[in-house]
C-alpha positions, 0 to 999 in steps of 0.5 A: 555310833551314828550321827544325826543332824536335825532342822526342825521347822514349823512346816518341814523337818529335815534330817541328815544321818551319818552311819558309823561306816560313813553312809550318809542319808537324808529325810524330809517330813512334815513337822506335824502329820495327823497320820503319824503318831510320833514326832517328825524327827523321831520318825525320820531317825527310825526311817534313816536307821532302819530300826523300828523299835529301840533306837541305836546309840547316836549323837543328835544335834538339833536346830529348831524354829519352834520358839521362833514360829510361836513368837511370830504367830503369837501362839506362846503360853499365856503369860502374867507380867508381875512388875513393880506397882506404877510400871504396868505399862513400862514394857508396852511403852518401851523406849518410845521410839517411832517405828515410822517417823511420819506415821501419825497413827502408830499401831504397836505390836501386840505385847506377849503378856496376857495380863499385868500384876502390879506388885506393891513393893519398891527397892531404890537404886541404892538398895533402900527398901522404900516399900516392903513386898506386900505378900498378901496382895501378891498372893491374891493377885497370883491366885486370881491369875491362876484362876484365869488359867495363866500358868506362866509368869515373868517377874520384873521388879525395879532394881531387881537385877542388883537387889533380887530379894523381892523377886526371889520371894515373889518367885517362891509365892508364884510357885506356891500358887501353882505357876509352872513356868516362873521366869525371874529377871535377875536370873535370866537377864540381870541388866540395869535397865528395866525395859530390856530386862523385862522384855527378855524375861517376858519372852522367856516366860512366853516361849519356854513352856512351849519349847520345854514341852517339845524338848521333853517329848523329843528327848523321851522319845529317843529312849536313852539312845542319845542326849541331844544337844540343841542349837542356841541363837548364839550359835552354840550347843546346849543340853535340853534341860538348860535350853531356855525360850530366850535363847531359842528364838533363832535356834534353827536359823543360827545353824543355817548361818554356821553351815552357810559360812563353812560352805562359802569358805569351802567354795572360796566365797569370802562375802555372802548373804544368807537367805533361808525361806521356810514354811513360816518365816524367812531368815536372812543373814550376812557373813564377811569372814566372821560371825556377826553378833548382837546383844539386842535384837527385835523379832516380830516387834519384841525386843530381846537382850541375849547373845545371838547371831545377827539374823533378820527374820520376817513372817513370810514363807511358803506357808504364809496365809494370803488373804484380802483384808480391809481392802488390801492384799495381806501375806502373813504373819499367820502360817498354815503350818504343816497341818492343815498346810497350804490348800494344795495339800488336800487338807482344807488349808487356806491359800498360801504363797505356795498355792500362788506358785501352784496357780501360776505354774511355778510348782509342777505337780508331776515334779512335786514329792508325793509324800505330802497328801493325807494318804502319802500317795497324792501329788498336790491338788491344782484344782482346789487351788483354782477353785479357792482363787476363783472364789477370792477373785469374785470377792475382790474383783480381780483376775485370779492370776493377778491376785496370785502375782500380787501376793507373791510380790508382797511376800518378795517385797517383805523378804527384799526389805529384810535383805536390805536391813542386814546388808 
């Protein structure tokens, strides 16, 4: 039985395979490629095993940033937040903390939910039903949200963690109305406080459909050759059917921390800082003899209460889009991803941090892998990068090289700030 380990990022997918006779092989593919019909991880397994048809039996372990990137770029499933009437703004208000103490104009991150349904119901802290659930009103609100195209719902009712009857009934009504993703707070995060319970449930509803689609496609493509296990944010493995969005935020980076710790111990280093720069995000961590864990974290301005390794993630990677906006240079949080990718990939992509390094000569075309062009036979395109920077230079009024250096300084500053946060 072969063993396969997969790191599925937003831009690249890296795979290591170990054959039964001890032969180790590696592969690196674009996570998305219009010229490839199958998933990158499946294509890599076919390549490494040398099998074009039915895959042989193997053990598969995967860490993925699918959920992380969807949250960073706000590309999750449009979600309905169903919450007790009168508390529709509770999660937006949150803890009322000021992110920057002396900033007078506070711009809050965009919340994950697309719409709020304030539910007519109320159970008190001692279990007394002050207002029974108005099922007719709830059905009408759910039907309206479904008609608007929403298929994911996060149900968060006052004191639902201890008295879940109303939440359970509302979940039944939601499924009857056609919602395919129903995240209920007392099942996912039975916490006494409304805000952390609601935040976690909302994130789960927002990310689980995207994660589920990927996990199902990947598992089906294996064709029974393996029952893959997926890395959770806590550093533990779990089957795909039990892999929830709230537990997948730091799936890929968590695997990196475990690997970093083991490698550091083997080399005799007792204290290390982990730095994992990908195409979409950069993840930093700290290890000094034991794994540091959090029960609450914040990713892209969203609060999550679930066990996870302590990792700080910023939307700054090689594929982070560089642009001139409102009189200033901006890097990220949007990413060019694998498709179209950076401008130098010859797919019409935007300027990214990678293109900045190309223009400044830090990426040498002759030393760059040639598998990333649309035909698989072309190195990166330096000329198109020069043209795009020339256009930006005319718009901004600064030399192209100075712009590229400025974008890189911004990206580096964001990464350095992340390291200061964890150290």
